[in-house]
KEKOL-648634 format. One record per residue (C-alpha): residue number from 1; residue in one letter; chain; x, z, y. Coordinates in steps of 0.2 Angstrom, whole numbers. Layout:
BEGIN
<rec n="NUM" res="a" chain="A" X="X" Z="Z" Y="Y"/>
...
# end
This chain:
BEGIN
<rec n="1" res="l" chain="A" X="0" Z="0" Y="0"/>
<rec n="2" res="r" chain="A" X="14" Z="4" Y="12"/>
<rec n="3" res="r" chain="A" X="22" Z="-13" Y="10"/>
<rec n="4" res="a" chain="A" X="6" Z="-22" Y="12"/>
<rec n="5" res="h" chain="A" X="-2" Z="-11" Y="26"/>
<rec n="6" res="r" chain="A" X="3" Z="0" Y="40"/>
<rec n="7" res="v" chain="A" X="-1" Z="16" Y="31"/>
<rec n="8" res="g" chain="A" X="6" Z="32" Y="40"/>
<rec n="9" res="k" chain="A" X="2" Z="46" Y="28"/>
<rec n="10" res="v" chain="A" X="-6" Z="47" Y="11"/>
<rec n="11" res="f" chain="A" X="-17" Z="61" Y="6"/>
<rec n="12" res="l" chain="A" X="-22" Z="63" Y="-12"/>
<rec n="13" res="v" chain="A" X="-39" Z="72" Y="-16"/>
<rec n="14" res="g" chain="A" X="-48" Z="73" Y="-32"/>
<rec n="15" res="g" chain="A" X="-60" Z="84" Y="-42"/>
<rec n="16" res="s" chain="A" X="-59" Z="89" Y="-61"/>
<rec n="17" res="m" chain="A" X="-47" Z="76" Y="-69"/>
<rec n="18" res="g" chain="A" X="-45" Z="68" Y="-52"/>
<rec n="19" res="g" chain="A" X="-39" Z="84" Y="-46"/>
<rec n="20" res="s" chain="A" X="-27" Z="85" Y="-60"/>
<rec n="21" res="s" chain="A" X="-21" Z="68" Y="-57"/>
<rec n="22" res="a" chain="A" X="-18" Z="72" Y="-39"/>
<rec n="23" res="l" chain="A" X="-7" Z="86" Y="-43"/>
<rec n="24" res="t" chain="A" X="2" Z="76" Y="-56"/>
<rec n="25" res="f" chain="A" X="5" Z="61" Y="-44"/>
<rec n="26" res="a" chain="A" X="11" Z="73" Y="-31"/>
<rec n="27" res="a" chain="A" X="24" Z="81" Y="-43"/>
<rec n="28" res="l" chain="A" X="30" Z="64" Y="-49"/>
<rec n="29" res="h" chain="A" X="31" Z="56" Y="-32"/>
<rec n="30" res="p" chain="A" X="32" Z="69" Y="-19"/>
<rec n="31" res="e" chain="A" X="41" Z="57" Y="-7"/>
<rec n="32" res="l" chain="A" X="25" Z="47" Y="-6"/>
<rec n="33" res="i" chain="A" X="12" Z="61" Y="-2"/>
<rec n="34" res="a" chain="A" X="9" Z="70" Y="14"/>
<rec n="35" res="g" chain="A" X="-4" Z="82" Y="6"/>
<rec n="36" res="v" chain="A" X="-14" Z="85" Y="-9"/>
<rec n="37" res="s" chain="A" X="-31" Z="94" Y="-12"/>
<rec n="38" res="s" chain="A" X="-36" Z="97" Y="-30"/>
<rec n="39" res="q" chain="A" X="-53" Z="103" Y="-34"/>
<rec n="40" res="n" chain="A" X="-56" Z="111" Y="-51"/>
<rec n="41" res="g" chain="A" X="-41" Z="102" Y="-59"/>
<rec n="42" res="t" chain="A" X="-27" Z="108" Y="-71"/>
<rec n="43" res="a" chain="A" X="-9" Z="110" Y="-67"/>
<rec n="44" res="n" chain="A" X="-3" Z="111" Y="-85"/>
<rec n="45" res="h" chain="A" X="-7" Z="97" Y="-97"/>
<rec n="46" res="l" chain="A" X="2" Z="106" Y="-111"/>
<rec n="47" res="e" chain="A" X="-9" Z="121" Y="-112"/>
<rec n="48" res="y" chain="A" X="-25" Z="111" Y="-108"/>
<rec n="49" res="k" chain="A" X="-37" Z="109" Y="-123"/>
<rec n="50" res="n" chain="A" X="-52" Z="99" Y="-117"/>
<rec n="51" res="f" chain="A" X="-54" Z="80" Y="-117"/>
<rec n="52" res="q" chain="A" X="-39" Z="77" Y="-127"/>
<rec n="53" res="d" chain="A" X="-45" Z="59" Y="-133"/>
<rec n="54" res="a" chain="A" X="-45" Z="53" Y="-116"/>
<rec n="55" res="i" chain="A" X="-29" Z="61" Y="-111"/>
<rec n="56" res="r" chain="A" X="-20" Z="55" Y="-127"/>
<rec n="57" res="a" chain="A" X="-26" Z="37" Y="-122"/>
<rec n="58" res="s" chain="A" X="-19" Z="39" Y="-105"/>
<rec n="59" res="f" chain="A" X="-3" Z="47" Y="-109"/>
<rec n="60" res="g" chain="A" X="1" Z="36" Y="-124"/>
<rec n="61" res="g" chain="A" X="1" Z="50" Y="-138"/>
<rec n="62" res="t" chain="A" X="-4" Z="67" Y="-142"/>
<rec n="63" res="k" chain="A" X="5" Z="83" Y="-136"/>
<rec n="64" res="a" chain="A" X="13" Z="85" Y="-153"/>
<rec n="65" res="e" chain="A" X="19" Z="67" Y="-152"/>
<rec n="66" res="i" chain="A" X="26" Z="67" Y="-134"/>
<rec n="67" res="p" chain="A" X="26" Z="84" Y="-127"/>
<rec n="68" res="e" chain="A" X="39" Z="79" Y="-114"/>
<rec n="69" res="e" chain="A" X="27" Z="67" Y="-106"/>
<rec n="70" res="y" chain="A" X="14" Z="81" Y="-105"/>
<rec n="71" res="k" chain="A" X="26" Z="92" Y="-97"/>
<rec n="72" res="k" chain="A" X="32" Z="79" Y="-85"/>
<rec n="73" res="r" chain="A" X="14" Z="77" Y="-79"/>
<rec n="74" res="s" chain="A" X="11" Z="95" Y="-77"/>
<rec n="75" res="a" chain="A" X="13" Z="101" Y="-59"/>
<rec n="76" res="e" chain="A" X="15" Z="119" Y="-64"/>
<rec n="77" res="y" chain="A" X="32" Z="115" Y="-71"/>
<rec n="78" res="w" chain="A" X="38" Z="106" Y="-55"/>
<rec n="79" res="p" chain="A" X="33" Z="117" Y="-41"/>
<rec n="80" res="e" chain="A" X="50" Z="113" Y="-31"/>
<rec n="81" res="r" chain="A" X="43" Z="95" Y="-30"/>
<rec n="82" res="l" chain="A" X="27" Z="100" Y="-21"/>
<rec n="83" res="t" chain="A" X="35" Z="101" Y="-3"/>
<rec n="84" res="m" chain="A" X="19" Z="95" Y="5"/>
<rec n="85" res="p" chain="A" X="4" Z="105" Y="9"/>
<rec n="86" res="v" chain="A" X="-7" Z="109" Y="-6"/>
<rec n="87" res="a" chain="A" X="-24" Z="115" Y="-7"/>
<rec n="88" res="m" chain="A" X="-33" Z="120" Y="-24"/>
<rec n="89" res="t" chain="A" X="-50" Z="126" Y="-28"/>
<rec n="90" res="v" chain="A" X="-55" Z="135" Y="-44"/>
<rec n="91" res="g" chain="A" X="-70" Z="143" Y="-52"/>
<rec n="92" res="g" chain="A" X="-67" Z="159" Y="-62"/>
<rec n="93" res="k" chain="A" X="-81" Z="154" Y="-75"/>
<rec n="94" res="d" chain="A" X="-75" Z="136" Y="-77"/>
<rec n="95" res="t" chain="A" X="-74" Z="132" Y="-95"/>
<rec n="96" res="s" chain="A" X="-71" Z="113" Y="-93"/>
<rec n="97" res="v" chain="A" X="-55" Z="116" Y="-84"/>
<rec n="98" res="p" chain="A" X="-50" Z="134" Y="-84"/>
<rec n="99" res="p" chain="A" X="-42" Z="140" Y="-68"/>
<rec n="100" res="d" chain="A" X="-26" Z="149" Y="-74"/>
<rec n="101" res="s" chain="A" X="-13" Z="136" Y="-72"/>
<rec n="102" res="v" chain="A" X="-18" Z="132" Y="-55"/>
<rec n="103" res="r" chain="A" X="-18" Z="151" Y="-50"/>
<rec n="104" res="r" chain="A" X="-1" Z="152" Y="-57"/>
<rec n="105" res="l" chain="A" X="5" Z="137" Y="-48"/>
<rec n="106" res="a" chain="A" X="-2" Z="143" Y="-31"/>
<rec n="107" res="a" chain="A" X="7" Z="160" Y="-34"/>
<rec n="108" res="v" chain="A" X="23" Z="151" Y="-37"/>
<rec n="109" res="l" chain="A" X="21" Z="140" Y="-22"/>
<rec n="110" res="q" chain="A" X="17" Z="155" Y="-11"/>
<rec n="111" res="e" chain="A" X="32" Z="164" Y="-17"/>
<rec n="112" res="m" chain="A" X="42" Z="149" Y="-12"/>
<rec n="113" res="g" chain="A" X="35" Z="149" Y="5"/>
<rec n="114" res="r" chain="A" X="26" Z="133" Y="3"/>
<rec n="115" res="p" chain="A" X="10" Z="128" Y="13"/>
<rec n="116" res="v" chain="A" X="-3" Z="132" Y="0"/>
<rec n="117" res="l" chain="A" X="-21" Z="137" Y="0"/>
<rec n="118" res="l" chain="A" X="-30" Z="143" Y="-16"/>
<rec n="119" res="i" chain="A" X="-49" Z="145" Y="-15"/>
<rec n="120" res="d" chain="A" X="-53" Z="155" Y="-30"/>
<rec n="121" res="r" chain="A" X="-72" Z="158" Y="-33"/>
<rec n="122" res="p" chain="A" X="-73" Z="170" Y="-48"/>
<rec n="123" res="q" chain="A" X="-92" Z="168" Y="-50"/>
<rec n="124" res="m" chain="A" X="-91" Z="148" Y="-49"/>
<rec n="125" res="g" chain="A" X="-90" Z="136" Y="-64"/>
<rec n="126" res="h" chain="A" X="-83" Z="118" Y="-64"/>
<rec n="127" res="s" chain="A" X="-89" Z="114" Y="-46"/>
<rec n="128" res="t" chain="A" X="-83" Z="116" Y="-28"/>
<rec n="129" res="d" chain="A" X="-95" Z="117" Y="-14"/>
<rec n="130" res="y" chain="A" X="-95" Z="107" Y="2"/>
<rec n="131" res="a" chain="A" X="-88" Z="121" Y="13"/>
<rec n="132" res="d" chain="A" X="-74" Z="125" Y="1"/>
<rec n="133" res="t" chain="A" X="-69" Z="106" Y="-1"/>
<rec n="134" res="t" chain="A" X="-70" Z="104" Y="18"/>
<rec n="135" res="a" chain="A" X="-59" Z="120" Y="20"/>
<rec n="136" res="a" chain="A" X="-46" Z="113" Y="8"/>
<rec n="137" res="l" chain="A" X="-45" Z="96" Y="16"/>
<rec n="138" res="d" chain="A" X="-44" Z="104" Y="33"/>
<rec n="139" res="f" chain="A" X="-29" Z="115" Y="28"/>
<rec n="140" res="v" chain="A" X="-20" Z="100" Y="20"/>
<rec n="141" res="i" chain="A" X="-22" Z="88" Y="34"/>
<rec n="142" res="c" chain="A" X="-19" Z="100" Y="48"/>
<rec n="143" res="r" chain="A" X="-3" Z="107" Y="40"/>
<rec n="144" res="a" chain="A" X="3" Z="90" Y="37"/>
<rec n="145" res="l" chain="A" X="0" Z="85" Y="55"/>
<rec n="146" res="g" chain="A" X="7" Z="101" Y="62"/>
<rec n="147" res="l" chain="A" X="-10" Z="106" Y="69"/>
<rec n="148" res="p" chain="A" X="-18" Z="123" Y="68"/>
<rec n="149" res="v" chain="A" X="-30" Z="125" Y="53"/>
<rec n="150" res="s" chain="A" X="-48" Z="127" Y="58"/>
<rec n="151" res="q" chain="A" X="-56" Z="144" Y="56"/>
<rec n="152" res="r" chain="A" X="-72" Z="140" Y="46"/>
# end
């Protein structure tokens, strides 16, 4: 896109597997990304158990066959690469994409002093409401542009 168009900054945003993919792409190609917002995604494909047929097809094999590929695509193993603002939302009652890997990643990024926002709703399932999505996007865009984050 940058070669064909005058793109200034690229922000990745996704929910569920799209949120997982946004984290994966940001960890694999941090130099291309200005910010990432993941709603209800996973940061660890090695421990993730659901939707394995689709993941196997996408990754080119099972965890047992190509564990390094699963690790390579797990943002939790590469927090040092996430230098851009990162916002993540999770639901404590999410059984589709359990929140633990994202919680751990957020804690490590916070310890590293990185711009990170975790919106953790213990009573929610596999969904993020409009207000939390907006707050996550506001955080990422404002931090990437050096602007104050709105107080919603």
